C-alpha positions as CSV (number, residue, x, y, z in Angstrom):
1,M,-52.2,-7.9,-25.1
2,Y,-49.9,-8.9,-22.3
3,D,-51.6,-10.7,-18.8
4,Y,-48.3,-8.9,-17.2
5,D,-46.4,-5.8,-17.2
6,L,-43.6,-7.6,-15.4
7,L,-42.5,-11.3,-14.6
8,V,-39.9,-11.5,-12.1
9,V,-37.9,-14.6,-12.4
10,G,-35.4,-15.1,-9.1
11,S,-34.7,-16.0,-5.8
12,A,-37.1,-15.8,-2.6
13,N,-35.4,-15.7,0.7
14,A,-36.3,-15.3,4.5
15,D,-34.1,-12.1,5.7
16,L,-32.7,-12.4,9.1
17,V,-31.7,-8.8,10.1
18,I,-29.8,-8.0,13.0
19,G,-28.7,-4.3,13.8
20,V,-25.1,-3.8,15.1
21,E,-23.0,-0.9,15.8
22,R,-20.2,-2.0,13.7
23,R,-19.4,-5.2,12.0
24,P,-17.0,-7.7,13.6
25,G,-13.6,-8.5,12.1
26,A,-12.0,-11.9,11.7
27,G,-12.5,-14.0,14.9
28,E,-14.6,-11.3,16.7
29,T,-18.0,-11.2,18.2
30,V,-20.0,-8.3,18.6
31,L,-23.7,-8.0,20.1
32,G,-26.5,-6.9,18.1
33,S,-30.1,-6.1,17.9
34,D,-33.0,-8.3,18.6
35,L,-33.3,-10.7,15.3
36,A,-36.1,-9.4,12.8
37,V,-37.4,-11.9,9.7
38,H,-38.7,-10.5,6.8
39,P,-39.5,-12.0,3.5
40,G,-37.0,-11.0,0.8
41,G,-34.8,-12.2,-1.7
42,K,-33.9,-10.4,-4.8
43,G,-36.5,-12.0,-7.0
44,G,-39.1,-11.7,-4.3
45,N,-38.4,-8.2,-3.7
46,Q,-38.7,-7.3,-7.2
47,A,-42.1,-8.6,-7.5
48,V,-43.4,-7.1,-4.6
49,A,-41.9,-3.4,-5.4
50,A,-43.6,-3.7,-8.7
51,A,-46.7,-4.9,-7.7
52,R,-46.8,-2.2,-4.9
53,L,-46.6,0.3,-7.8
54,G,-49.4,-1.1,-9.7
55,A,-47.6,-3.0,-11.9
56,R,-49.6,-6.6,-13.0
57,T,-46.8,-8.8,-12.0
58,A,-45.9,-12.4,-11.7
59,L,-43.1,-14.6,-9.9
60,L,-41.3,-17.3,-11.3
61,A,-39.3,-18.9,-8.1
62,R,-38.7,-21.6,-5.9
63,V,-39.1,-21.9,-1.7
64,G,-39.0,-24.7,0.5
65,D,-41.9,-26.6,2.1
66,D,-41.6,-24.8,5.5
67,D,-42.4,-21.8,7.6
68,Y,-40.2,-19.3,5.6
69,G,-41.6,-20.5,2.5
70,R,-45.3,-19.9,3.5
71,L,-43.9,-16.5,4.7
72,L,-42.9,-15.6,1.2
73,L,-45.8,-16.8,-0.3
74,D,-48.0,-15.0,1.8
75,S,-46.0,-11.9,1.4
76,Q,-46.2,-12.2,-2.6
77,R,-49.8,-12.9,-2.6
78,A,-50.4,-9.5,0.1
79,A,-49.0,-7.1,-2.3
80,G,-50.7,-8.5,-5.6
81,V,-48.2,-10.7,-7.0
82,D,-49.5,-13.7,-9.2
83,T,-47.6,-16.8,-7.3
84,V,-48.8,-19.1,-10.3
85,G,-45.3,-19.6,-10.7
86,V,-43.8,-20.3,-7.5
87,L,-42.6,-23.8,-7.0
88,V,-42.6,-25.4,-3.7
89,G,-40.3,-28.0,-2.4
90,G,-36.8,-29.7,-3.3
91,A,-34.7,-28.0,-0.3
92,P,-35.3,-25.4,2.3
93,T,-36.3,-21.8,1.4
94,G,-33.2,-19.8,0.8
95,V,-32.1,-17.4,4.1
96,A,-30.4,-13.9,3.8
97,L,-28.4,-13.3,7.0
98,I,-28.2,-9.3,7.1
99,T,-26.3,-7.1,9.7
100,V,-27.3,-3.3,9.3
101,D,-25.2,-0.2,10.8
102,P,-26.3,2.8,12.1
103,S,-25.7,4.5,8.8
104,G,-28.4,2.1,7.0
105,D,-25.6,0.3,5.2
106,N,-26.0,-3.5,5.3
107,S,-23.7,-6.8,4.6
108,I,-25.7,-9.9,3.4
109,V,-24.5,-13.4,3.3
110,V,-27.1,-15.7,1.3
111,S,-27.8,-19.4,1.6
112,P,-29.2,-19.9,-1.7
113,G,-31.5,-23.5,-0.6
114,A,-34.5,-23.9,-2.9
115,N,-33.5,-21.1,-5.2
116,G,-30.4,-23.2,-6.3
117,R,-32.9,-25.6,-7.3
118,L,-34.7,-23.3,-9.9
119,A,-33.8,-25.1,-12.8
120,P,-33.8,-24.5,-16.5
121,G,-36.7,-27.3,-17.0
122,D,-38.6,-25.2,-14.7
123,V,-38.2,-22.0,-17.1
124,R,-39.3,-24.2,-19.8
125,A,-42.5,-25.4,-17.9
126,A,-43.5,-22.0,-17.5
127,A,-43.5,-21.0,-21.2
128,S,-47.1,-19.5,-20.9
129,L,-45.8,-17.0,-18.2
130,F,-43.0,-15.5,-20.8
131,H,-45.5,-15.2,-23.4
132,A,-47.8,-13.4,-21.2
133,S,-45.3,-10.9,-20.3
134,R,-44.1,-7.5,-21.5
135,V,-40.7,-7.5,-19.3
136,V,-38.9,-10.2,-17.9
137,S,-36.4,-9.4,-15.2
138,T,-34.0,-11.5,-13.3
139,Q,-30.8,-11.8,-11.0
140,L,-28.2,-14.2,-10.2
141,E,-29.2,-15.5,-6.9
142,I,-30.5,-18.5,-9.0
143,P,-28.2,-20.9,-11.3
144,L,-26.7,-19.1,-14.2
145,E,-28.0,-22.0,-16.5
146,T,-31.5,-20.9,-15.4
147,V,-30.8,-17.3,-16.3
148,V,-29.5,-18.6,-19.7
149,E,-32.7,-20.4,-20.2
150,V,-34.8,-17.4,-19.5
151,V,-33.2,-15.7,-22.3
152,R,-33.9,-18.3,-24.4
153,S,-37.9,-18.3,-23.4
154,L,-38.3,-14.7,-23.8
155,A,-41.2,-13.9,-26.1
156,P,-40.3,-12.1,-29.3
157,D,-41.4,-8.7,-28.2
158,S,-40.6,-8.7,-24.8
159,R,-37.8,-6.9,-23.1
160,F,-35.1,-8.4,-20.8
161,V,-33.7,-6.9,-17.6
162,L,-30.9,-8.2,-15.7
163,N,-29.4,-7.3,-12.3
164,P,-25.9,-9.0,-12.1
165,S,-26.1,-9.7,-8.4
166,P,-23.9,-11.4,-6.9
167,P,-21.9,-10.5,-10.1
168,R,-20.0,-13.2,-11.9
169,P,-19.0,-13.4,-15.7
170,L,-21.9,-13.4,-18.1
171,P,-22.1,-15.4,-21.3
172,Q,-22.7,-13.5,-24.4
173,E,-25.9,-15.2,-25.4
174,V,-27.0,-13.3,-21.8
175,L,-25.3,-10.0,-22.2
176,A,-26.8,-9.3,-25.5
177,A,-30.0,-9.7,-24.6
178,C,-29.8,-6.9,-21.7
179,D,-31.9,-4.0,-22.1
180,P,-30.7,-2.7,-19.6
181,L,-28.2,-4.3,-17.8
182,I,-28.5,-2.6,-14.0
183,V,-25.0,-2.8,-12.0
184,N,-23.9,-0.9,-8.9
185,E,-20.4,-0.1,-8.6
186,H,-19.0,-3.4,-7.3
187,E,-20.9,-5.2,-9.8
188,A,-19.6,-3.0,-12.6
189,K,-15.9,-3.7,-11.7
190,V,-16.5,-7.2,-11.6
191,L,-18.4,-7.3,-14.9
192,L,-15.3,-5.3,-16.4
193,G,-12.5,-7.6,-15.1
194,D,-9.2,-6.6,-16.4
195,A,-10.8,-3.7,-19.1
196,P,-8.6,-0.6,-18.9
197,V,-11.1,1.9,-17.4
198,G,-11.0,5.0,-15.4
199,E,-12.7,6.0,-12.5
200,R,-15.7,7.8,-13.8
201,P,-18.6,5.8,-13.7
202,E,-19.4,6.9,-17.2
203,D,-16.4,5.1,-18.6
204,W,-17.5,2.0,-17.0
205,A,-20.8,2.2,-18.6
206,R,-19.4,3.1,-22.1
207,V,-16.9,-0.1,-21.6
208,L,-20.1,-2.1,-20.2
209,L,-22.1,-1.4,-23.3
210,A,-19.4,-2.1,-25.5
211,K,-19.5,-5.9,-24.2
212,G,-22.9,-6.2,-25.6
213,P,-25.9,-5.1,-23.6
214,R,-28.7,-3.1,-25.6
215,S,-28.5,-0.3,-22.6
216,V,-26.8,-0.1,-19.4
217,V,-27.5,1.6,-16.0
218,V,-25.0,2.1,-13.3
219,T,-26.8,2.9,-10.0
220,L,-24.5,5.2,-7.7
221,G,-26.4,5.1,-4.3
222,A,-26.6,9.0,-2.7
223,E,-25.6,10.2,-6.3
224,G,-28.2,8.7,-8.1
225,A,-27.5,6.8,-11.5
226,L,-26.5,7.1,-15.0
227,V,-27.8,5.4,-18.1
228,A,-26.1,4.4,-21.4
229,S,-27.2,3.1,-24.7
230,A,-26.7,4.0,-28.4
231,A,-30.1,5.9,-28.7
232,E,-29.6,8.3,-25.5
233,G,-25.9,8.3,-25.2
234,V,-24.7,8.5,-21.2
235,V,-27.1,10.4,-19.1
236,R,-26.8,11.5,-15.6
237,V,-29.9,10.8,-13.3
238,P,-30.0,12.7,-10.3
239,S,-30.9,11.4,-6.7
240,V,-33.9,12.2,-4.3
241,K,-32.2,13.3,-0.9
242,V,-33.8,11.4,1.9
243,E,-32.3,10.4,5.5
244,A,-31.7,6.7,4.8
245,V,-32.8,4.1,7.8
246,D,-32.3,0.7,6.1
247,T,-30.9,0.4,2.3
248,T,-31.6,-3.2,2.3
249,G,-33.5,-3.9,-0.8
250,A,-33.4,-0.3,-2.4
251,G,-31.3,-1.9,-5.3
252,D,-34.4,-4.2,-5.9
253,A,-36.9,-1.6,-5.7
254,F,-35.0,0.5,-8.2
255,T,-34.6,-2.3,-11.0
256,A,-38.5,-3.3,-10.3
257,A,-39.8,0.2,-11.0
258,L,-37.7,1.1,-13.8
259,A,-38.3,-2.7,-15.6
260,W,-42.0,-1.6,-15.0
261,R,-41.8,2.1,-16.6
262,L,-39.7,0.7,-19.5
263,G,-42.7,-1.6,-20.2
264,T,-45.1,1.2,-20.2
265,G,-43.1,2.8,-23.2
266,E,-40.8,5.5,-20.9
267,S,-37.6,6.4,-22.1
268,L,-34.4,4.8,-20.4
269,A,-33.3,8.0,-18.5
270,G,-36.8,8.7,-17.7
271,A,-37.6,5.4,-16.0
272,A,-34.6,5.5,-14.3
273,A,-35.2,8.9,-12.7
274,Y,-38.7,7.4,-11.6
275,A,-36.9,4.4,-10.4
276,A,-34.3,6.7,-8.2
277,R,-37.3,8.1,-6.3
278,V,-38.7,4.7,-5.4
279,G,-35.3,3.8,-4.3
280,A,-35.1,6.7,-2.1
281,A,-38.4,5.9,-0.6
282,A,-37.7,2.7,0.3
283,V,-34.4,3.6,2.2
284,T,-36.6,5.6,4.6
285,K,-38.0,2.5,6.3
286,A,-36.5,-0.6,7.8
287,G,-36.8,-4.0,6.1
288,A,-37.1,-4.6,2.4
289,Q,-40.4,-5.7,1.0
290,E,-41.9,-3.7,3.8
291,S,-40.1,-0.4,2.9
292,Y,-41.5,-0.6,-0.7
293,P,-43.8,2.5,-1.2
294,T,-46.8,2.6,-3.5
295,A,-46.9,5.0,-6.5
296,A,-48.7,7.4,-4.5
297,E,-46.1,7.4,-2.0
298,A,-43.3,7.7,-4.9
299,E,-45.2,10.8,-6.1
300,A,-45.3,12.1,-2.5
301,L,-41.5,12.0,-2.4
302,E,-41.1,13.9,-5.6
303,A,-43.4,16.7,-4.4
304,G,-41.1,16.5,-1.0
305,A,-44.2,15.3,0.9
306,L,-43.1,12.0,2.2
């Protein structure tokens, strides 16, 4: 019996958000809205998103012994995340500088801070968390050697989900464990490198699958997503049409929802369809963690009542 439906190993950042009419070019200054500070980071976001949906969730991360670190811990606990794995100190809390334009699209620069000090030894010290977790999810806002140690620490029957963001080449050991590897268009193209592929996401998914993951999910924003595996082939998952307010953290909500549903035994396509609804609900509100829906709100969106 697993104590946790999902263990998230990853980053926890303070998101410093400014709305802009347009992003500045090189050497240009533009005026923006008042600064808003939100709890974020891809790891922290995924943990909160999963817990809001009802998943028993734990987070393994590192934050600074500062006001931002306390903000992040408070947010996790308020959502119901078990923070026994969150380490404090070693560097300032990570910060993400985010601009959001009127369409809801965002651009992000991340200062890793304490996230860069989450080390392989921290993963080994948390062995009990790995053995207690049905699904383990991570990203690349922590050191790659730490992600490798996550793969080596997986319990025999647990499932590993990776969103390689920010993208970089991955060792075969990590690729082979992914079930699934979740990428957007930009991440897919970085991982594909010089591989000869067409312009169709179906082609990207097939080539990525051939690189070793057990399954692949390509997210396509307003166009939905597609899933690929040896068992299910390549399947398109439709989007849910909503009025986007802020896309910050929507991909993290998608990943968390998909990881949780896979752990319940749902098919990859079914889990992705559910995750698409959760991601769509998230973009209808400002912020990242503050925008994440409960299970009831995700179901209301499906019924057209949100």
